[in-house]
KOLFI-72664 format. One line per field, with one value per residue (C-alpha): residue number from 1; residue in three letters; x, y, z. Coordinates in Angstrom, 2 decimals, always signed. Example, Ala and Ser with C-alpha at 12.3 -4.5 7.8 and 13.67 -1.06 7.14 Angstrom:
2
fiza c(1,2)
seza c(ala,ser)
x c(+12.30,+13.67)
y c(-4.50,-1.06)
z c(+7.80,+7.14)
% end
This chain:
328
fiza c(1,2,3,4,5,6,7,8,9,10,11,12,13,14,15,16,17,18,19,20,21,22,23,24,25,26,27,28,29,30,31,32,33,34,35,36,37,38,39,40,41,42,43,44,45,46,47,48,49,50,51,52,53,54,55,56,57,58,59,60,61,62,63,64,65,66,67,68,69,70,71,72,73,74,75,76,77,78,79,80,81,82,83,84,85,86,87,88,89,90,91,92,93,94,95,96,97,98,99,100,101,102,103,104,105,106,107,108,109,110,111,112,113,114,115,116,117,118,119,120,121,122,123,124,125,126,127,128,129,130,131,132,133,134,135,136,137,138,139,140,141,142,143,144,145,146,147,148,149,150,151,152,153,154,155,156,157,158,159,160,161,162,163,164,165,166,167,168,169,170,171,172,173,174,175,176,177,178,179,180,181,182,183,184,185,186,187,188,189,190,191,192,193,194,195,196,197,198,199,200,201,202,203,204,205,206,207,208,209,210,211,212,213,214,215,216,217,218,219,220,221,222,223,224,225,226,227,228,229,230,231,232,233,234,235,236,237,238,239,240,241,242,243,244,245,246,247,248,249,250,251,252,253,254,255,256,257,258,259,260,261,262,263,264,265,266,267,268,269,270,271,272,273,274,275,276,277,278,279,280,281,282,283,284,285,286,287,288,289,290,291,292,293,294,295,296,297,298,299,300,301,302,303,304,305,306,307,308,309,310,311,312,313,314,315,316,317,318,319,320,321,322,323,324,325,326,327,328)
seza c(unk,unk,unk,unk,unk,unk,unk,unk,unk,unk,unk,unk,unk,unk,unk,unk,unk,unk,unk,unk,unk,unk,unk,unk,unk,unk,unk,unk,unk,unk,unk,unk,unk,unk,unk,unk,unk,unk,unk,unk,unk,unk,unk,unk,unk,unk,unk,unk,unk,unk,unk,unk,unk,unk,unk,unk,unk,unk,unk,unk,unk,unk,unk,unk,unk,unk,unk,unk,unk,unk,unk,unk,unk,unk,unk,unk,unk,unk,unk,unk,unk,unk,unk,unk,unk,unk,unk,unk,unk,unk,unk,unk,unk,unk,unk,unk,unk,unk,unk,unk,unk,unk,unk,unk,unk,unk,unk,unk,unk,unk,unk,unk,unk,unk,unk,unk,unk,unk,unk,unk,unk,unk,unk,unk,unk,unk,unk,unk,unk,unk,unk,unk,unk,unk,unk,unk,unk,unk,unk,unk,unk,unk,unk,unk,unk,unk,unk,unk,unk,unk,unk,unk,unk,unk,unk,unk,unk,unk,unk,unk,unk,unk,unk,unk,unk,unk,unk,unk,unk,unk,unk,unk,unk,unk,unk,unk,unk,unk,unk,unk,unk,unk,unk,unk,unk,unk,unk,unk,unk,unk,unk,unk,unk,unk,unk,unk,unk,unk,unk,unk,unk,unk,unk,unk,unk,unk,unk,unk,unk,unk,unk,unk,unk,unk,unk,unk,unk,unk,unk,unk,unk,unk,unk,unk,unk,unk,unk,unk,unk,unk,unk,unk,unk,unk,unk,unk,unk,unk,unk,unk,unk,unk,unk,unk,unk,unk,unk,unk,unk,unk,unk,unk,unk,unk,unk,unk,unk,unk,unk,unk,unk,unk,unk,unk,unk,unk,unk,unk,unk,unk,unk,unk,unk,unk,unk,unk,unk,unk,unk,unk,unk,unk,unk,unk,unk,unk,unk,unk,unk,unk,unk,unk,unk,unk,unk,unk,unk,unk,unk,unk,unk,unk,unk,unk,unk,unk,unk,unk,unk,unk,unk,unk,unk,unk,unk,unk,unk,unk,unk,unk,unk,unk,unk,unk,unk,unk,unk,unk)
x c(+7.81,+4.81,+1.73,-0.72,-4.39,-5.65,-8.32,-10.02,-10.01,-13.55,-12.60,-14.83,-14.16,-15.64,-13.00,-10.27,-11.86,-11.84,-8.10,-7.50,-9.69,-7.59,-4.47,-2.90,-0.98,-0.54,-2.82,-2.15,-4.51,-5.59,-6.51,-8.37,-10.35,-8.96,-7.04,-3.41,-2.92,-5.04,-2.26,-1.64,-5.28,-5.48,-2.32,-3.56,-6.83,-5.03,-2.64,-5.52,-7.01,-3.83,-2.66,+0.21,+0.27,+2.60,+1.80,-0.36,-1.02,-2.39,-4.01,-3.93,-0.14,+0.19,-0.47,-0.39,-0.77,+0.94,+3.99,+4.06,+3.29,+5.05,+1.88,+1.30,+1.04,+3.74,+5.84,+2.78,+1.93,+5.50,+5.38,+2.20,+3.94,+6.86,+4.44,+2.94,+6.39,+6.99,+3.68,+4.58,+7.93,+6.23,+4.20,+7.18,+6.43,+9.40,+7.63,+4.96,+3.90,+4.17,+2.87,+3.87,+0.91,-0.37,-3.90,-4.36,-5.28,-7.08,-9.90,-12.95,-16.44,-16.15,-16.46,-17.26,-14.66,-15.00,-18.50,-19.80,-17.69,-17.35,-13.86,-11.80,-11.27,-9.08,-9.47,-7.89,-10.91,-13.17,-10.88,-10.64,-8.25,-9.58,-8.01,-10.04,-12.60,-11.05,-11.82,-9.57,-11.14,-10.12,-6.78,-5.66,-7.44,-4.70,-5.03,-1.83,+0.59,+3.49,+6.71,+8.86,+11.55,+9.10,+7.98,+11.56,+12.45,+9.44,+10.29,+13.84,+12.53,+10.25,+13.00,+15.45,+12.97,+11.67,+14.48,+16.77,+13.86,+12.96,+16.57,+16.70,+13.46,+14.43,+11.30,+11.36,+9.24,+8.31,+7.12,+4.16,+4.24,+2.16,-1.24,-1.65,+2.00,+1.52,+3.80,+1.21,-2.20,-4.24,-1.40,+0.97,+4.06,+4.71,+8.40,+9.64,+7.63,+6.23,+9.17,+12.24,+14.62,+12.64,+12.79,+16.49,+17.28,+15.26,+16.96,+20.38,+19.78,+18.24,+20.69,+19.17,+18.27,+14.87,+13.82,+12.72,+9.94,+6.36,+6.16,+2.58,+2.83,-0.66,+0.45,+3.60,+1.44,-0.64,+2.49,+3.61,+6.71,+6.74,+7.98,+11.39,+11.38,+9.03,+7.46,+9.93,+12.86,+11.55,+11.38,+14.92,+16.32,+14.78,+15.74,+19.30,+19.33,+17.97,+14.97,+12.08,+9.98,+6.35,+4.63,+1.04,-0.14,-2.98,-3.62,-5.02,-6.56,-3.94,-1.32,-2.10,-3.73,-6.82,-7.09,-9.52,-8.45,-9.14,-9.10,-5.55,-5.53,-7.51,-5.28,-2.36,+0.24,+2.06,+1.41,+3.07,+6.28,+6.16,+5.67,+8.63,+10.74,+9.54,+10.61,+13.84,+15.12,+14.41,+11.80,+11.15,+8.85,+5.09,+3.03,-0.64,-3.45,-4.74,-7.75,-10.12,-13.21,-16.65,-18.07,-21.20,-20.99,-19.69,-16.30,-15.26,-15.78,-14.00,-10.93,-10.80,-10.03,-6.85,-5.46,-6.00,-4.55,-1.41,-0.98,-1.29,+1.36,+3.71,+3.27,+3.89,+7.06,+8.41,+7.75,+9.14,+6.06,+4.29,+2.05,-1.68,-3.79,-4.57,-1.56,+0.66)
y c(-17.79,-17.24,-17.19,-15.43,-14.52,-11.19,-11.31,-8.55,-8.16,-9.56,-12.79,-15.82,-19.53,-19.82,-17.38,-19.59,-22.66,-20.83,-20.15,-23.85,-24.74,-22.46,-24.34,-21.25,-21.69,-18.09,-15.16,-11.44,-9.78,-6.15,-4.70,-1.39,-0.97,-3.65,-2.21,-2.72,-6.05,-7.97,-9.26,-12.33,-13.41,-13.02,-15.03,-17.83,-18.14,-18.40,-21.03,-23.02,-23.16,-24.73,-21.60,-19.19,-15.40,-13.84,-10.27,-8.21,-4.75,-2.27,+0.38,+3.08,+2.90,+3.82,+7.04,+9.03,+12.80,+13.69,+11.74,+12.50,+16.22,+16.82,+17.86,+18.19,+14.76,+13.29,+11.84,+10.25,+8.56,+7.36,+5.89,+4.05,+2.75,+1.50,-0.30,-2.00,-3.21,-4.63,-6.48,-7.98,-9.15,-10.62,-13.01,-13.91,-11.81,-10.11,-8.09,-5.43,-3.13,+0.65,+3.48,+7.16,+8.92,+11.96,+11.73,+8.08,+6.34,+8.55,+7.31,+8.43,+6.89,+3.24,+2.11,-1.16,-3.36,-6.67,-8.10,-5.25,-6.05,-2.99,-1.74,+1.12,+4.03,+7.14,+10.44,+13.50,+15.59,+13.98,+11.92,+12.13,+10.72,+7.95,+6.31,+4.45,+7.00,+10.11,+11.80,+14.35,+16.56,+19.59,+21.13,+21.80,+19.47,+20.03,+23.80,+24.48,+22.92,+20.72,+20.70,+17.75,+18.98,+18.88,+15.36,+14.13,+15.84,+14.28,+10.86,+11.10,+12.17,+9.12,+6.78,+8.14,+7.26,+3.95,+2.15,+1.66,-0.01,-2.13,-3.27,-4.23,-6.20,-7.81,-6.43,-5.27,-2.47,-2.87,+0.45,+0.44,+2.82,+5.99,+5.16,+6.68,+7.67,+11.28,+14.22,+16.07,+15.18,+17.49,+19.97,+17.39,+16.38,+12.66,+12.66,+9.48,+6.37,+7.39,+6.30,+4.08,+7.05,+8.09,+4.59,+4.30,+7.55,+6.47,+3.06,+4.68,+7.33,+4.88,+2.06,-0.47,-4.16,-3.10,-0.92,-2.44,-2.64,-3.82,-3.72,-3.17,-3.94,-2.54,+0.85,+0.56,+0.01,+3.06,+5.19,+3.93,+5.63,+8.04,+5.28,+5.33,+1.57,-1.12,-3.54,-6.25,-3.84,-2.84,-6.50,-7.03,-3.87,-4.32,-7.99,-7.02,-4.75,-7.53,-5.33,-7.11,-8.46,-8.37,-8.18,-7.23,-8.53,-6.70,-5.00,-1.72,-0.55,+2.10,+4.29,+7.73,+10.19,+7.95,+4.26,+1.57,-1.53,-4.65,-8.40,-9.64,-10.85,-7.91,-4.83,-3.47,-4.98,-8.19,-10.26,-13.44,-11.47,-10.19,-13.69,-14.91,-12.13,-12.93,-16.53,-15.60,-13.45,-16.17,-14.14,-15.71,-13.10,-12.62,-12.68,-11.72,-11.01,-7.50,-5.22,-7.50,-6.28,-7.04,-9.98,-12.09,-14.73,-12.47,-12.14,-15.77,-15.90,-12.55,-13.73,-17.31,-16.21,-14.13,-16.58,-19.49,-17.49,-16.63,-20.21,-21.42,-18.98,-19.98,-23.67,-22.96,-21.02,-23.59,-26.47,-24.48,-25.28,-22.85,-20.29,-21.07,-20.35,-16.64,-15.56,-13.05)
z c(+32.09,+34.39,+32.15,+34.44,+34.52,+35.88,+38.55,+40.51,+44.28,+44.53,+42.73,+43.28,+43.57,+40.08,+38.82,+40.23,+38.66,+35.32,+35.64,+36.23,+33.25,+31.03,+32.06,+33.65,+36.89,+38.07,+38.83,+39.07,+41.54,+41.22,+44.61,+44.76,+47.96,+50.24,+53.18,+54.08,+55.77,+53.27,+51.04,+53.15,+53.17,+49.37,+48.92,+51.19,+49.33,+45.99,+47.30,+48.82,+45.32,+43.98,+42.14,+42.68,+42.81,+40.26,+41.29,+43.57,+42.21,+44.73,+42.56,+45.23,+45.23,+41.56,+39.64,+42.89,+42.20,+45.46,+44.29,+40.58,+41.03,+44.33,+46.14,+49.91,+51.49,+49.25,+52.07,+53.66,+50.35,+49.95,+53.47,+52.49,+49.36,+51.45,+53.77,+50.71,+49.64,+53.11,+52.99,+49.60,+50.96,+54.03,+51.86,+49.69,+46.59,+44.94,+42.23,+41.84,+39.01,+39.41,+37.20,+37.31,+35.63,+37.54,+36.20,+35.38,+32.14,+29.61,+27.45,+25.48,+25.40,+24.38,+20.77,+19.10,+17.48,+15.59,+15.67,+17.78,+20.86,+23.08,+23.83,+25.16,+22.78,+22.83,+21.02,+22.55,+21.60,+24.23,+26.47,+30.24,+32.80,+35.00,+38.04,+40.67,+41.89,+40.30,+36.99,+35.30,+32.62,+30.63,+29.86,+33.47,+35.90,+38.46,+38.32,+36.38,+33.95,+35.13,+33.13,+32.12,+34.54,+37.45,+36.57,+36.40,+39.70,+41.44,+40.03,+41.39,+44.80,+44.88,+43.77,+46.35,+49.09,+47.76,+46.00,+49.03,+50.86,+47.83,+47.52,+51.21,+50.84,+47.54,+45.83,+42.23,+40.70,+37.04,+35.63,+33.24,+30.22,+30.31,+28.79,+26.31,+25.74,+24.64,+25.53,+27.66,+29.11,+31.31,+31.30,+32.81,+30.88,+30.40,+29.56,+31.25,+30.49,+27.12,+24.98,+24.91,+25.42,+28.51,+29.95,+29.14,+30.94,+34.01,+34.15,+33.74,+36.40,+38.87,+38.37,+40.72,+40.69,+42.03,+39.08,+35.79,+33.24,+32.99,+29.22,+28.10,+24.41,+23.85,+25.15,+23.08,+20.00,+20.93,+20.76,+17.34,+15.94,+18.88,+21.18,+19.57,+19.00,+17.72,+20.21,+19.19,+19.59,+23.03,+24.10,+22.92,+24.49,+27.93,+27.92,+27.03,+30.07,+32.28,+33.12,+31.37,+34.25,+33.13,+29.73,+28.88,+25.51,+23.74,+20.41,+19.11,+15.84,+15.04,+16.67,+18.13,+17.83,+17.83,+18.65,+19.74,+21.65,+19.62,+19.97,+20.34,+16.71,+15.32,+15.50,+13.56,+15.87,+14.87,+18.00,+16.66,+16.02,+19.59,+20.98,+18.89,+20.40,+23.92,+23.43,+21.65,+24.51,+27.06,+28.94,+32.34,+33.91,+34.08,+30.87,+30.82,+28.38,+28.96,+28.34,+26.45,+24.54,+26.01,+24.11,+23.81,+26.55,+29.31,+30.95,+30.70,+26.96,+26.60,+28.46,+27.16,+23.61,+24.20,+26.73,+24.32,+21.44,+23.41,+24.60,+21.01,+19.82,+22.62,+21.77,+18.09,+18.82,+21.24,+18.89,+15.93,+13.93,+11.57,+13.25,+13.51,+10.44,+10.29,+12.33,+10.65)
% end
């Protein structure tokens, strides 16, 4: 298992020192503005610091409206995506995360959680889609509605172009769940990666060693019963298929229609049960803490807690000792 820490593209030497201090050996880097050709320099800097890259996620190659909605410029975007896969392979990486949401991640104005920490919140009444420098508001931000059939057709078109290249390169794509996993947002159906049945159909139709799952358990908790399986059942099913490649661990206050992201130990999800399942299935992919509330003490304090909590749970499971006091 590659316990990994998320860092942004503008990471500092102090950030890398912090990862070392946490006792984490891998980093996952989120690139947003850096141009093509920068992956190698990022990788070299991480290696020079004595760490390893588990994943480079290039945000501009996820949630692409031209791809998900079949808009003009689709083939050009797919060509850019393929170039990104080649660059990953060139530096020896065999995994990247992909997401297939036309209008990004939707959220409402932030709310406070335990102790006044500020965190992401969702309520369909005032939510908007956000991805990089784009904002999607209202019932039809793309000018019309897009049906489930259209989204499936566009997904297949993308896969037909990308998967043969990924297979040749030996690069795997782990698909992140739709966040939040609701049937329709901004007039766009989300029929594929918003439930276990949707995932199962995609994995069956695109039967490839290069397509698998980035299982965000926080998003899975957002969906609740609508996901068609509990988080533990999802871990077990995707592991059974040999498709469980990356896991995001976070918690939320409640399932849809309204939720607030919480501290990892503060939501309704049973994180210790999920960690037990992760260990039980022999998970050997990338595991990260995800989406932490803003706390007193700044970003290092905010991230130290969930990483330490997860490490403690992993140690407890591996040593078959009782869970830490307070764990469910």
